[in-house]
C-alpha positions in Angstrom: -6.7 -8.7 14.2 -3.7 -9.6 16.3 -0.5 -9.4 14.3 1.6 -12.0 16.0 2.0 -15.2 13.9 -0.2 -13.8 11.1 0.9 -14.1 7.4 1.1 -10.6 5.8 1.7 -9.7 2.2 3.2 -6.3 1.7 3.5 -4.7 -1.7 6.1 -2.1 -2.4 8.1 -3.7 0.4 11.6 -2.8 -0.8 11.6 0.9 0.4 9.8 3.7 2.1 6.5 2.9 3.9 6.5 -0.7 2.7 10.0 -1.4 4.1 9.2 0.3 7.4 6.0 -1.7 7.6 7.7 -5.0 6.9 10.2 -4.4 9.6 7.6 -3.3 12.2 5.2 -6.2 11.5 8.1 -8.7 11.6 9.2 -7.3 14.9 5.6 -7.8 16.1 5.8 -11.5 15.3 4.2 -11.6 11.8 5.4 -13.8 8.9 6.0 -11.2 6.2 5.8 -11.8 2.4 7.8 -9.1 0.7 6.6 -8.1 -2.8 8.4 -5.5 -5.0 10.3 -5.3 -8.3 13.8 -4.8 -6.8 15.3 -8.3 -6.4 18.5 -7.1 -4.7 16.7 -5.1 -2.0 14.2 -7.8 -1.4 16.9 -10.4 -0.9 18.6 -8.2 1.6 15.4 -7.7 3.5 14.5 -11.4 3.4 17.9 -12.1 5.0 17.3 -9.5 7.6 13.8 -10.5 8.7 13.0 -13.9 10.2 10.1 -16.0 8.8 10.0 -13.8 5.7 9.6 -14.6 2.0 10.7 -12.4 -0.8 8.8 -12.6 -4.1 9.8 -10.4 -7.0 6.4 -8.9 -8.1 5.2 -6.2 -10.5 1.7 -5.6 -9.3 0.7 -4.2 -12.6 0.9 -7.7 -13.9 -2.0 -10.0 -12.7 -0.1 -13.2 -13.4 2.7 -12.0 -11.1 0.2 -11.3 -8.3 -1.2 -14.8 -8.7 2.3 -16.2 -8.4 2.8 -14.1 -5.3 -0.3 -15.6 -3.7 0.7 -19.1 -4.8 4.2 -18.7 -3.3 2.7 -17.4 -0.1 0.3 -20.3 0.3 3.0 -22.8 -0.6 5.2 -21.6 2.2 2.8 -20.4 4.9 -0.5 -22.2 3.9 -2.6 -19.0 4.6 -2.9 -15.3 4.0 -4.2 -13.2 6.9 -3.3 -9.7 5.9 -2.7 -7.8 2.7 -1.0 -4.4 2.8 -1.4 -2.7 -0.6 1.3 -0.1 -0.5 2.9 -0.1 -4.0 2.3 3.2 -5.8 3.7 6.1 -7.7 3.0 9.8 -8.0 2.2 11.9 -11.0 2.4 15.7 -11.2 0.9 18.1 -13.7 -1.9 20.5 -14.3 -5.1 18.9 -15.6 -4.7 20.6 -18.9 -1.2 19.1 -19.3 -1.7 15.5 -18.1 -0.1 13.0 -20.3 -2.9 10.4 -20.5 -0.5 7.5 -21.5 1.6 8.1 -18.4 -1.6 8.7 -16.3 -2.9 5.3 -17.4 0.3 3.6 -16.2 0.1 5.2 -12.8 -3.6 4.3 -12.5 -2.6 0.7 -13.5 -0.2 0.6 -10.5 -2.1 2.7 -7.9 -5.6 1.4 -8.5 -5.7 -1.7 -10.7 -2.7 -3.2 -9.1 -4.3 -2.8 -5.7 -7.6 -4.2 -7.0 -5.9 -7.3 -8.6 -4.1 -8.0 -5.3 -7.4 -7.7 -3.3 -9.1 -10.0 -5.7 -6.3 -12.5 -5.5 -6.5 -12.8 -1.7 -10.2 -12.5 -1.1 -11.1 -16.1 -2.1 -8.4 -17.4 0.3 -9.6 -15.2 3.1 -13.2 -16.4 2.6 -12.0 -20.0 2.9 -10.2 -19.1 6.2 -13.2 -17.2 7.5 -11.2 -14.0 8.2 -8.8 -11.5 6.7 -7.6 -7.9 6.8 -6.8 -5.7 3.8 -5.1 -2.3 4.3 -4.9 0.0 1.3 -2.4 2.8 1.6 -4.1 5.9 0.1 -3.1 9.6 0.6 -4.4 12.7 2.2 -4.4 14.3 -1.2 -7.6 12.4 -1.8 -9.3 14.7 0.7 -7.8 17.9 -0.7 -7.8 19.8 -4.0 -4.1 20.6 -4.7 -3.2 22.1 -8.1 -0.8 19.9 -10.0 -2.0 16.7 -8.3 -5.3 16.1 -10.1 -4.1 12.8 -11.7 -2.5 11.4 -8.6 -5.4 12.4 -6.4 -7.9 10.7 -8.6 -6.1 7.4 -8.3 -6.4 7.6 -4.6 -10.1 8.9 -4.7 -10.8 5.7 -6.7 -8.8 3.5 -4.3 -10.8 4.9 -1.4 -14.1 4.2 -3.1 -13.1 0.6 -3.9 -11.9 0.1 -0.4 -14.9 1.4 1.5 -17.4 -0.4 -0.8 -15.4 -3.7 -0.5 -15.5 -3.2 3.3 -19.3 -3.3 3.1 -19.4 -6.2 0.7 -17.0 -8.4 2.7 -18.1 -7.7 6.2 -20.3 -10.8 6.4 -17.2 -12.9 5.6 -15.3 -11.4 8.5 -12.9 -9.7 6.1 -12.0 -6.1 6.9 -10.9 -3.5 4.3 -9.3 -0.4 5.7 -7.5 2.7 4.4 -4.5 4.5 5.8 -4.0 8.0 4.4 -0.6 9.5 5.0 0.3 13.1 4.3 3.9 14.0 3.1 6.3 11.2 4.0 10.1 11.0 3.9 10.4 8.6 1.1 11.5 8.6 -2.6 8.0 9.3 -3.7 8.8 12.7 -5.2 11.9 11.4 -6.9 10.1 8.5 -8.5 7.0 10.5 -9.5 6.1 11.2 -13.1 6.4 14.9 -14.1 7.7 18.0 -12.3 6.7 18.6 -8.7 4.5 21.7 -8.4 5.9 24.6 -6.4 4.2 25.4 -3.0 3.6 28.7 -1.4 5.5 27.5 1.7 8.0 24.9 2.6 7.0 22.0 5.0 8.9 23.5 7.9 6.8 26.7 7.5 3.4 25.1 7.2 2.3 22.5 9.9 -0.1 20.9 7.4 2.9 20.1 5.2 5.1 18.5 7.9 6.9 15.5 6.6 6.4 12.2 8.5 9.0 9.4 8.7 7.8 6.2 7.0 8.0 4.5 10.4 5.2 6.7 11.7 3.0 5.5 8.8 4.0 1.9 9.5 2.8 2.4 13.1 -0.6 3.5 11.8 -0.8 0.5 9.5 -0.2 -1.8 12.4 -2.7 0.1 14.4 -5.5 -0.2 11.9 -4.7 -3.9 11.4 -5.3 -4.4 15.1 -8.3 -2.1 15.4 -9.9 -2.9 12.0 -11.3 0.6 11.9 -12.3 1.9 8.5 -9.7 4.6 8.1 -6.7 6.3 9.8 -5.4 9.7 8.6 -2.1 11.2 9.6 
């Protein structure tokens, strides 16, 4: 799908990958709807980006997602693209996982993304087209000690995404997945639990190289345009 003049909802838009994606897609001519919990950061970004709309949204609350969609349609009359980026990490060995905290992260990483998908699919069907991009993680393709809980949220997101892609293809709605590796964001700072120690630092192991969020944003733009099933970094 061509990005210029399209209406794009981006969750987790106030920082990291979401912020970089909002800026990039706006520069490419999209009308961006900025969804996150941080009112101050969203307002600053709305003032920065032309044809943008900031909507304070906690994606773990379905009513707030419905309101996000309503505000988008009230202003722009359509929804072409959804970028499900909001998420949080959780660290800990399987034997030590705090299930209550795990459920909260699952509520954000999986159920929040699912509610957002469900909220836009009906509108995309009416329009006859749409693109949904779910931001996953390379950890869903690896088996890293200490990341069992977080990895499982992304395994589940991948499954939902690829099955939805098959279910929606006859409606000209594409569902794709972008899987970053380590990215220079506040992910580790905001994660639940203590970060596991690694045998080598990122600079010593090419597999652990840290990407800037702008690189991930470029891949998100690329997959919107190509509508391929998945891009990994």
